[in-house]
C-alpha positions in Angstrom: -0.3 1.5 18.9 0.6 0.7 15.4 2.5 -2.6 15.1 6.2 -2.0 15.3 8.6 -4.8 14.2 12.2 -4.5 15.3 14.6 -3.9 12.5 11.9 -2.5 10.1 11.4 1.2 9.3 8.1 2.9 10.0 6.8 2.7 6.4 7.3 -1.1 6.3 5.6 -1.4 9.7 2.7 0.7 8.4 2.4 -1.4 5.3 2.2 -4.6 7.3 -0.3 -3.1 9.7 -2.7 -1.8 7.0 -2.4 -4.9 4.8 -3.4 -7.0 7.8 -6.3 -4.7 8.9 -7.9 -2.8 6.0 -9.8 -0.6 8.4 -6.6 1.1 9.2 -6.2 2.4 5.6 -7.2 5.7 7.0 -3.6 6.1 8.4 -2.2 6.0 4.9 -4.8 8.5 3.7 -3.6 10.9 6.5 -0.1 10.7 5.1 -1.4 11.2 1.5 -3.2 14.3 2.6 0.0 15.5 4.2 2.1 14.8 1.1 -0.4 16.6 -1.1 -0.4 19.7 1.1 3.4 19.8 1.3 3.7 19.6 -2.4 1.1 22.4 -2.8 2.5 24.8 -0.1 6.2 24.0 -0.3 7.0 23.5 3.4 7.2 20.4 5.6 4.8 22.0 8.1 1.2 22.8 7.1 -1.8 24.1 9.0 -3.5 21.3 11.1 -7.0 22.6 10.3 -6.4 22.4 6.5 -4.8 19.0 6.9 -7.9 17.7 8.8 -10.2 19.1 6.2 -8.5 17.0 3.6 -8.9 13.9 5.7 -12.5 14.8 6.6 -13.5 14.9 2.9 -12.5 11.2 2.6 -13.5 9.8 6.0 -16.7 11.2 7.4 -15.8 10.3 11.0 -12.3 11.6 10.8 -13.1 14.6 13.0 -14.1 12.4 15.8 -10.9 10.4 16.3 -8.1 12.2 14.4 -5.9 12.3 17.5 -6.2 8.6 17.9 -5.1 8.1 14.3 -2.1 10.4 14.6 -1.0 8.8 17.9 -1.1 5.4 16.4 0.6 6.5 13.2 3.5 8.0 15.1 5.1 9.7 12.1 3.8 13.2 12.4 4.0 15.8 15.2 2.2 19.1 15.9 3.7 22.5 16.8 1.9 25.4 18.4 2.6 29.1 18.0 5.0 29.1 20.9 7.2 26.3 19.4 5.9 23.6 21.7 6.1 20.2 20.0 3.3 17.6 20.5 4.0 14.0 19.5 2.6 10.7 20.5 0.1 10.8 23.4 0.9 14.5 23.9 -1.4 15.2 21.0 -4.4 14.5 23.3 -3.5 17.8 25.0 -4.2 19.8 21.8 -7.1 22.3 22.3 -9.7 23.0 19.7 -9.8 26.5 18.2 -6.0 27.0 18.4 -3.7 27.4 15.5 -1.3 24.5 15.0 1.1 23.2 12.4 1.6 19.6 11.6 4.6 18.0 10.0 6.9 15.0 9.7 8.8 14.2 12.8 12.3 15.6 12.8 14.1 12.2 12.6 12.3 11.5 9.3 12.5 14.9 7.6 15.7 14.1 5.8 14.0 11.0 4.4 11.0 12.9 3.2 11.4 12.2 -0.6 12.0 8.4 -0.4 9.3 8.0 2.2 6.9 10.0 0.1 7.4 7.7 -2.9 6.9 4.6 -0.8 3.7 6.0 0.7 2.3 6.8 -2.7 3.1 3.3 -3.9 1.5 1.7 -0.8 -1.6 3.9 -1.5 -1.7 2.5 -5.0 -1.7 -1.1 -3.7 -4.5 -0.3 -1.2 -6.6 1.4 -3.9 -6.3 -1.6 -6.2 -7.5 -3.9 -3.5 -10.1 -1.6 -1.9 -12.0 -3.5 0.7 -12.9 -3.4 4.4 -12.4 -7.0 5.5 -9.4 -8.8 6.8 -7.5 -10.6 3.9 -7.9 -14.2 5.1 -7.5 -16.3 2.0 -4.6 -17.6 0.0 -5.9 -15.6 -3.0 -5.9 -12.4 -1.0 -2.3 -13.0 0.2 -1.0 -13.8 -3.3 -2.7 -10.8 -4.8 -1.5 -8.3 -2.1 2.1 -9.6 -2.1 2.3 -9.5 -5.9 0.9 -6.0 -6.1 3.5 -4.9 -3.5 6.2 -6.4 -5.7 4.9 -4.8 -8.9 5.0 -1.4 -7.2 8.6 -1.8 -6.4 8.1 -2.0 -2.6 10.6 -4.8 -2.2 11.3 -4.4 1.5 7.6 -4.5 2.2 7.2 -7.5 -0.2 9.9 -9.4 1.7 8.3 -8.7 5.1 4.8 -9.5 3.9 5.9 -12.7 2.0 7.6 -13.9 5.2 4.4 -13.6 7.1 2.3 -15.3 4.4 4.8 -18.1 4.1 4.3 -18.8 7.8 0.5 -18.4 7.6 0.1 -20.7 4.5 2.8 -23.2 5.2 1.4 -25.8 2.7 1.4 -23.1 0.0 4.6 -21.2 0.9 6.5 -21.8 -2.3 5.1 -18.7 -4.1 5.8 -16.5 -1.1 9.4 -17.9 -0.8 9.9 -17.0 -4.4 8.6 -13.4 -3.9 10.9 -13.1 -0.9 14.0 -14.2 -2.8 13.1 -12.3 -5.9 12.6 -9.1 -3.9 16.0 -9.7 -2.2 17.9 -9.2 -5.5 16.7 -5.6 -5.7 17.7 -4.9 -2.1 21.3 -6.2 -1.9 24.5 -5.6 -3.7 25.5 -9.2 -3.7 22.5 -10.2 -5.9 24.5 -13.0 -7.5 24.4 -14.8 -4.1 20.6 -15.2 -4.6 20.9 -17.4 -7.7 20.6 -20.7 -6.0 17.5 -19.7 -4.1 15.9 -18.5 -7.3 16.7 -21.8 -9.1 15.0 -23.7 -6.3 12.1 -21.4 -6.5 11.8 -21.9 -10.2 11.7 -25.7 -9.7 8.9 -25.2 -7.0 6.9 -23.0 -9.4 6.9 -25.8 -12.0 4.6 -27.8 -9.7 2.0 -25.0 -9.5 0.8 -25.2 -13.1 0.2 -22.5 -15.6 -1.9 -20.2 -13.4 -1.7 -19.8 -9.6 -4.3 -17.6 -7.8 -4.6 -15.5 -11.0 -0.9 -15.2 -11.6 0.5 -16.0 -15.0 3.1 -18.6 -14.1 4.2 -19.3 -17.6 5.4 -15.7 -18.1 6.8 -15.6 -14.5 8.9 -18.7 -15.0 10.3 -17.4 -18.2 11.1 -14.0 -16.6 12.8 -15.8 -13.7 14.9 -17.9 -16.0 16.1 -14.8 -17.8 16.8 -13.1 -14.5 18.8 -16.0 -13.3 20.9 -16.0 -16.5 21.6 -12.3 -16.0 22.7 -12.8 -12.4 25.0 -15.7 -13.4 26.7 -13.5 -15.9 27.3 -10.9 -13.2 24.8 -8.4 -14.6 22.4 -6.5 -12.3 18.7 -7.6 -12.2 16.3 -5.9 -14.6 12.8 -4.7 -13.6 10.3 -7.5 -13.6 6.5 -7.2 -13.5 4.3 -10.2 -12.5 1.2 -10.4 -14.6 -2.3 -11.5 -13.5 -4.6 -13.4 -15.9 -7.8 -12.5 -14.1 -8.6 -9.9 -16.6 -7.7 -12.0 -19.6 -10.0 -15.0 -19.1 -13.7 -15.3 -18.9 -14.1 -11.6 -19.8 -17.4 -10.0 -20.4 -17.7 -7.9 -23.6 -16.5 -4.3 -23.3 -20.0 -3.0 -23.9 -21.6 -5.1 -21.2 -18.9 -4.2 -18.7 -19.3 -0.5 -19.5 -23.1 -0.7 -19.2 -22.8 -2.4 -15.8 -20.3 0.2 -14.6 -22.6 3.0 -15.7 -25.6 1.5 -13.8 -23.4 1.2 -10.7 -22.4 4.9 -10.9 -26.0 5.9 -11.2 -26.9 4.0 -8.1 -23.9 5.5 -6.2 -24.7 9.1 -7.2 -28.4 8.8 -6.4 -27.5 7.5 -3.0 -25.0 10.2 -2.3 -27.4 13.0 -3.5 -30.0 11.8 -1.1 -27.5 12.1 1.8 -26.1 15.5 0.5 -22.6 14.1 -0.1 -20.4 14.0 -3.1 -17.8 11.5 -4.2 -15.8 14.3 -5.9 -14.1 16.9 -3.8 -11.6 19.6 -4.6 -8.0 18.3 -4.7 -6.5 15.3 -6.4 -6.6 13.1 -3.3 -10.2 13.5 -2.5 -11.6 11.0 -4.9 -13.2 7.8 -3.6 -11.7 4.5 -4.7 -13.6 1.7 -6.3 -13.0 -1.9 -5.6 -11.0 -3.8 -8.2 -11.8 -7.4 -9.2 -8.7 -8.7 -7.4 -10.2 -8.9 -3.9 -13.9 -8.9 -3.4 -15.8 -8.4 -0.2 
C-alpha cells in the first residue's frame, strides 16, 4: 500500500511516496492520464480500456500490473455496467473483456480541480528530476525540495523538508528554512512566522554564496524583503528560488546542441530497432528526458 501519513491528504502522501521511490512515478502518470481524458471527454468517469491505453503508451509493462498500481494509489475506483463499484483490493475481481468506467473516488470528486492542479505540478517536478534511483544525497534532497517549493506545492514542501531535516541533521538549516518559508503561504497568521525566518536568514549566512546549486545571495535578499513585508503586516509575495547550475561552467550553446542532437539520434535508432516510438498521440504520451539537476 502507498505510504499514508496521518493528517496529510492523499496528494501529499503520494508526493512523499514518489519522491522517496522514483520507481513509483508510474502512479502519478496514471493520474495524469486520467486528468487528460477527463479534460478531453468532459466527465469524471472514463472508459477503463482507453485509460489503460494511455498508461500503456508510457510504461510498456503497465498491462501486467495495472491493478496493483490502482490498488496502491487508492484514489480511483471502477464501475461496471450494473453500477457496482470496485475500489481497493476489489479491483482484483475485475474481469478482462468487460466494459468498465474509471473515475475519482466519490470523497474526492468535489476536490477535483485543486487536486488536478497539484498533480500536474508534482508531475512537473518529477519530469525535471527524471531518474530511476532512490534520491540518497544531500544534493538530491535540496534539489527536490526546492523544485517542490518553486511549483507552489507548499504543503508537500513542508512535509518533505521535515523528512530531509531529520535525514540530514547536520545540514538541516536549509530544510528548516524551506519549511518555515512554505508555512507563510499556508497560514493566515503569516506574521507569526517572522522570527523563524529571521533565524533561518542567520543560518543561511553560514552556507556561503551557493549551496548545492542554490543561489543563496538572491535567496537571502528575497528572504529579507519577505520579512520586511510581513513585519509591515503585508501578505507574502511569490518567491522563486534560483539554481546556479546552469549559469556556471556552461558549455557553449552550439556544443550543447550538437551533443543533444547526437543523443536523439542514438535514442531514435534504438527505438526503431525495437519497433517503438517516443512520440505517441496525446499531449501526455511524450517521454521525459533527464535534467542536469539529478543524475543517475
